[in-house]
N, C-alpha and C positions, 0 to 999 in steps of 0.2 A: 757289200756286194749281194745282190739278190740270189736266191737259190737257183733260179733258172739260168743265171749266168755262171754260177759256180760249178754246177754239175756237168755241163758239157766238158769243161776243162778237166775236171776230176776224172771223168770216165775215159776221156782220151788218154790220160796218163795211165790208167789201168790197162787199156787196150794195148798201148805200146809195150807195157811190161809183159802182158800175156803173149803177145806176138813173139817176143824174144824167148819166152820160156816154154811155150807149148808146141810140141811137134805135131804134125798132121797125123790123125788117126790112121792106123794101118787098114787097108782095104776099103778106103772111102770110095763110094760109088762115083763113077765117072760122070754120071748124069747130074750130080750136084756140082755144077761148074758155074763159072762166071756168067755163062749164057742163061742159066736158070735165074740167076739174080737179075740179069738184064731184062728178061721177060717179065719178072715180077715188078721191076721198077717202071717198065713201059706201061704195065697195067695200072700202076699207081698214077702215072701221069695222065692216063686216059680219063680218069675220074676227077681230075682237077679242072674245074669249070673256068675259073679266071686266075690269072697270075699277074697281078698289077705291076710287079717289078721285073717281069720277064725273066725270073730267076731260073726257070726250067728250060730256057732256050738252048742250053748246052746239052740237053738230054737228046742227043741225036743217035740214030741207029748205027751210023758208020763209025762211031767212036766208042771207046771203052767206057763203061759206066764209072770206072774208077777216076775218070776225068770230069765227071758230071758235078755240077754245083750241088753241094750238100751231101755228097756220097763219099763215104770213107771206106777204103778197102784195106785188108791186111796185106802186108808186103810179101809174106811168105806164101800165102795161098792164092792171092788175088781174088779174095771173096769179099763181098760187102759185109762190113761189120758195124757200120754206123750210118744213120740217116738223120741229118741235121738240117731241118727246113723250118725252123722257128722264125717268127716275126716277119713273115713274107706277105701276109694279108691274102693268101690264096683261099679260094672257095672250092667247094666240091665235097667229096667224101673219101673215106679210106677203103681201098680195095681189099677184098679177102685174100687176094694173091700175095699180100704182104707176108702171109704165113709161109711162103716159099723162100723167104730170105733166111735160110736155115742157120746162117752164121751171124745173124744180126745180134749185136750186143747192146746197142742203144738206139732209141727212137725219139727224136725231138721234133715235135710238130706244134709247139706252143705258140699262142698269140696269132692264130690264123682264123679263118671263118669256115672251118670244116664242119659239115653237118653229117646226118646219118648216124649209124650205130657203130660201136666198136665191133669189128669182125671177130667171130668166135675163133677164127684160125690164128689169132694173136697168141693163143695158147700153144701153138706148134713151135713157137720160137724158144726152144729149150735153153738157148745160150743167153737170152735177153737179160740184161742187168738193170737197165734204166729206161723208163718210159715217161715222157713229159708231153701230154696232149692237153695241157691246161689252156684255158681262155679260148675255147672254140664253141661250137654249137652242137656238140655230140649229144645224142639223146639215147633213150633205151637203157637196158640194164648193163651192168658190168658182167662180162662173160665169166662164169664160174671157172672155166678151164684155164683162165689166166694163172690159176694156181699151179699149172704144170710148168710155168717158167720158174723153176726152182732156184735159179741164180739171181732172181730179182732182188735188187737192193734199193730201188727208187721208183715209186709209182705216184705220179702226179696227174690227176684228172680234174683239178680245181677249175671252177668257173665254166662249167658246161650245163647241160640240161639232163644229166644222167638220172634215171629214175629206178624204181624198184628197191630191193633191199641190198645191203652189203653182203656179198656172198660169204658164208662161213668158211668156204674153202680158202679164202685169203689167209686164214690162220696157219696154213701149211708152209707159207713162204718164210722159212726160218732165217733167211739172210736179209730180209727186208729191213731197211733202216728208216725210210721215209714213206709214209702213206698219207697223201693229201687228197681228200675228196671234198674239200670245202666248196661252198656255193654251187650245189647241185639240187636235185629234187629227190634225194634218197629218202626212203621211208622205212618203216619197220623199226626194229631195235638194233642195238649194237651187238654183234655176235660175240658171245663169250670167248670164242676161239681167237679173237684178236689178241687176247692175253697170252697166246702162244708165241707171239712174234718177239722173241727174246732179244733180237738185235735192234728193235725199233728205237729210234731217237726222236722222231717226230710223228705224232698222230694228230691230224687235223680233219675233223668231221663237221666243222662249223657250217652254219647257214644251210641246213637241210630241214627235213621234217622227221627226224629221228625221235622216237618216243620211248616210253618204258623207263626202266631203271638203268642207271649206269652199272654195268656188270662189275662185280668185285674182282673178276679175273684180270682186269686192267692193272691191278696192283702188282701183278707179276712182271710188269714191264720195267724192270729195274735199271735199264739204260735210257729210259725216256727222259728227254730234256724239254720237249714241248708237247703239252696236252691242250688241245683247243676243241671244245665241244659247244661253243656258244651258238646262240640263235637256233635252237631246236625246240622240241617239246618234251625234253627229258624231265622225269618226275622222281619224287622220292628223296631219300636222304643220301648224301654223298657217302659211298663206302669208306669207312674209317681207314682201311688199309691203303686207300689211294693217297692219303696224306703221308704215307711211309716211303714214297718214291723219292728218295733223297736226292736223286740226280736232277729233279725237275727245276727248270729255269723259268719256264713260262707255263702258267696254269690258268686257263680261262674256261669258265662255265656260265658266262653271262647269258641273260635272256632265255631262261628255261623256266621250269616249274619246280625247282628244287627247294627243299626246306631243311629245317634242322639247324643245329648250332655248328659254327665253325670252331674246330678245336682250339682251345686257348694256347696250346703249345705248337700250333702249326708252323710257326717260325723256327722252332727248334727241330722239328721233324723234316722241314724242307730248307736246309741251310743254304742251298744254292739259288734260291728263288730270287728272280729279278723282276718279274711281272706277275701280278695276280689280279684277275678280273672276275668278280662274282656278282656284277651288277644285275639288276632286274630279275631277282628271284624272290623267295620268301624266307630267306635266312633270318634266324632269330638269335638271341643272345647278344653279346657285345663284340666290339672290334677286338680281335686278339692282340693283346699287348706284345706278344712275342714277335709279331711282324715288325715292330719298331726296333727289334734287335738285329734285323738283317741290314747290316751297314752298307751293303752294295745294292739293295733293292732300288729299282727305278720307278715302278708304278704300282700303286695300291688303289684298286677300284672296287668299292663296295656299295655304290649308290643304288637307290630304289630297292631296298630290302626292308626288314622290320627290326633292324639292329637298334639296340638301346644302350643305356649306360652312358658313360662319359668317354671322351677321347683319352685313351691310355697315354701314359708318359713315354718318354723315349724318342720323341720326334727329333730331338737334337742329334740323334745318332745317324740320321738318314742323310748323309752328305751327298749322295748321288741321286736322291729322289728327284723325279721330273714331274710326276703326277700324283696327286692325293685327292681322291674323289670319294667322299662319304655322304654325298647329298641325298636328300629324300629318304631319311631313316627316322629314328626316334631318339637321336643322340641328344643328350641334355648337358647343360651347364648352368651355373647360377652365380649371382653376385657380380659386382663390378669387374672382377678379374676372371670371369667365366670363360673369356676368350683368350686368356694369356698363353694358352698352348700354341696359338698361332705364331708367336715370336720364337718358339722353339725351332721353327722351320727356317730361321735365319741362317742356319748352318748349311741348308740345302742350296748350294750355289748354282744348281742346274734346274731348280724348280720352275716349271712352265705353267702348270695348271693346278689350281687349288679350288675345290668345290665343297662347301659346307652348307649349301642352301637346303631349304625344305626340312629343317630339323627343329629341335626345341631348345636351341642355344640362346642363352641369356647372358647379357653382360655388355661391356663397352668394347669397342674396337681398340686394341692396344695402341697407345700413343706412338710406339716405335714400330708400327707395322711397316713403315718405310724401310726397315732394315731387311725385309725379305729381298730375295735376289732380283736384280734388274732383268733377269731372264723371264720373270713371271709375265705371261701374256694374258691369262684369264683368271679372274678372281670372282668367285660366286659366294656371296654371303646372304642372298635374299631369302625371304620367307622364314625368318627366325624371330627372336624377341630381343634383338639388339637395340640398345638405347644409347643415349649420349650423343656426342658430336662426331662428325667425320674428322679424324685427325689430320692436320696439315701434312704430316710426314708421308701420307699416301701419295703425294706429288712426287716422291722420290722413286716410285715404281715406274720408271720411265719406259719400260717395255710393255706396259699394259695396253692391250687392244680391246679388252672387255672388262668392265667393272660393274657388277650388279649387287647393289645393297637394297634393292626394292623390298617393299612389304615388311618393314621392320618398324621400330619406334624411334628412329634416329631424328634428332632435332637440331636446331641451330642453323647457321648459314653454311652454304657450300664453300669450303675453303678455296681461296684464290689459287693455292698451290696445285689444285687439280688441273688448272690450265697448263701445267708443265707436262702433262701426259700427252706428248705430241704424237704418240702412236695410237691413241684411243680411237676406236671406231664405234663402240657401243657403250652407253652409259645408262644404267638402270637406277633411278632414284624414286620412282613412283611409290605411293603407299607409305610415305614417311611423314614427318612433321617439319620438313626442311623449309627454309625461307631464303629470300635473297635471290641473287643472280648466279647463273652458271657462267664462268669466265668465257669471254669471246674466243679465246685462243685454244679451243678444245680440239687439238689434233686434227684427225681426218673426219670428224663428224660432219662438218660443213664450214667452210671459211666464213659464210655469211649468216651462220645460225646463232641466235640468241635465245636463251631459255630462261623464263622466270618461273621460279618454284614458289607457289603461294603457301601461306601458313596452313591452308586447308589440306595440304598434302598431295595435291594433284599437279603434275608437271605439264605445262602447256608449251610445246615447242613451236617456235615461230621462225620464219625466214624473213629477214628484212632486205628489201631490194631498194636501192637508191638510184636516182638519176639526178641530173643537174636541176630539173624543174621540181621534182617532188619525191617523196619517200612514202612507200606503202608497206604495210605489214600484213601478211597472210599466214594462216595456219596450214599445216600439212593436210592434204586430203587423204585420210586413211582409208585403205581399201577394206571393206567388210563391215560387219555390224558389231555393236558393242558386245563384248564378251567373247567374240570369236577372233578378235584381232590379236595376233601374236605381239608380245611385249616389245619386240625390236622395231616394229612398225612405228611405235610411239616415239622412237628416238631417231626417226629419219631414215631407217634402213629401207631399201627398196624392196617391194614385194618379190617373193622368191618361192620355189617349191617347198622349202622348209617352213615357210609361213603357212602354206596351204596345209602342210601336215599338222601344224598346231591347230588350225581351224577344224580340220577333220577330227582330231582327237577330242576337241570340245564338243563337236556335234555327236560323236560316238557316245560320250558320257551323257549328253543330254538325252539321246535316244533311249538309252538303257536305264537311266534314272528317272526320267520324266521331269527333271528339273532344269530350268533355264540357267544359263551362265550368269544371268543378272538376278537370280533368286537371292533373297536376303537370308543368308545363313547366320547362325549365332556367332558372336565375336568377330574375329577377322577372317573367318572361314570363307573360302571361295568354293566353287563347284569342284575343282580339282583337289583342293585340300580336304574337303568333306568326303569325297570318294576315297581318297588315299587313307584317311583315318579309319574307315569303316569296312571297306569292301572285302578284306581278307577274313575278318573276324565275324562279320554279320552281314553276309551278302544279301540276304532277303530284305534287310532294312534299307539297303541302297537301291535295289532294283525297283523300277516303276511297278506299283501295284497292278496297273493295267496290263503290264506284260505278264505278271504272275497269273492274273485272271485268264489271259489268253492261253497260257500254258495249261491251266486247269481245264479250260474248255477243250483243248486239244488232247486231253488225257495224259499229258506229260507230267503234271504236278497236281497233287491233291491238297486242298486247303487245309491248313493246320499241321501239315506234315513237313518235316525238313526236306530241303531240296535233295534230289538224288545226287550222288557223287559226280556223275557225269555232267548233269546240268550245272551243279555248283562250280565245277572246274571250268566249264565253258564260259560261264558268266564272269568268273574271276579273271580268266584269260582275256576276255574281251575288254573288261574294265581296265585291266593292266595295259592293254594296247592303247586304250584311250589316254591313260596317264602318261605312257611313254611317248605319245605324240605331243601332248600338251605340256611338255617341259619348257621352262623359260629359256633354257639354253638351246639355241638352234642346232648346234653341232651334236648335241646329245639326243636329238629326236630320231625316231626310227625313220627309215626311208620307205617310200611307197611300195617298193618291191618286197621288203620284209613284212610290211603290214599285210599285203595281199597274201603272201606266203603263210603267215600265221593264221589269218582268218580262214583261209582254205583248209588249213590243218585242223582248226577247231570244227569246221563244218564236217570234214571227213570223219573226225572222231565221233561226232554226234550221229552221223548217218550209220556208221559201222557199229 
């Protein structure tokens, strides 16, 4: 059940309990009556521009507000204690008069189209325990005086356009359990005072423009179960004490500018961890083997870093594992049995996603790869040094919707058993030494598609159309130019926004390197592989000399001198965006909103 559904029920239960236990305060002003609440609600309705479901039609002056849709009153005092108007699709803004609902304990306005700012007077609601205004169009800053709501337990402002910094005053809300500011336009740094929220179980600050270091003060949140800081511009080394929050179940720092080594004993220090996502950073060292001791873990995501070494043992312990993504690192293996660790995942009966692509893995695909779970839907092995044949047992992975083994050294014929993959929608075989025919019965690719894979390693997909009189064969008309075409277009997938993202990523890399995607690189290098191998350690060698000359002419860079830290970080970030767009896997590509968000953040950093 989603949090937005759980909390209304949870807080209603609290309210019923409080109503039975709490006597009315002595000497309460007579002016604070249900009439005051009625006036505040009337003012609220007056700023609602449209009400598609006509939900507020019951809000009539001749009736008690306690009978109005979405209004909850206490039985003892007949005062408004709750306003539940989520998921109605209403437009308009939130009136400052809401501050007159002095007995209000919960405010649910999620999943509407409310615009404007959060009124400062929300801080007058001293009894307020829960606010959910997620998924609206609210803009402007978070009112600092919301910290006066000392009973606050749940604050959810996710999915708005809230800007400015996170008020340090939020750190005084000692009862706060959930703070969700995900998907806004927040900037600045994470206030160290957040570490004072000792009751916090969920901290979600993802998809903003927060920068600077992760404050070590967050390590004081010893009740924290979910820490989500992904898709920001956070930098530096992750504070070591953060790995001591033993209560953590969900730990996500993806798509930032973090570096350093992940502690080898992270699995021992975070024994309750179920999900870890450190993708798209600059982490070095190896994959911590202690993660493979977490027998309940569901998701390990470490792709797009600088991790090296081999895949540690212990994968056979991960019976509940659903996702294992270590793609686009520097993970190595050697010899015919270099990929034997894959079969250790046969015990993972819930495995859905396995990504090992873009590494330095060498070896043969295990003959018994077909022993992996039939729940596996996506298998990425592309961009390695895998040789030998495609094993026939791969046909037993009946749940596969995507199989990518492209850009390896695989030879021989495509096994007929691959035709048993009746759920297959995407198949990547390009850049190998395969020969023969792809079976006609390839799932959902196309009932009429036949593909011949030549010995020269290029796959030419063709559609055969037959009539009673004649038969013709035509190739797919791929949209775009050579080098910019996303790989999925080559296997018959229709053009999509994700394909546009791929093309944009290649264009971005070309723009900043001065090299065409059809440039002849050494070995089996492509533009993306070349940038990936060099941009973090030797940025100047990757960047177009003409661009460096322009920087010199502008007085930003001096020839023969190292790039300034600010310019270096900007170039690394831009090249990182290009690489994140030009990933072979469509679902792992950035979306255009996040691309724009990150580019704007880089620009603002340079200007400031």
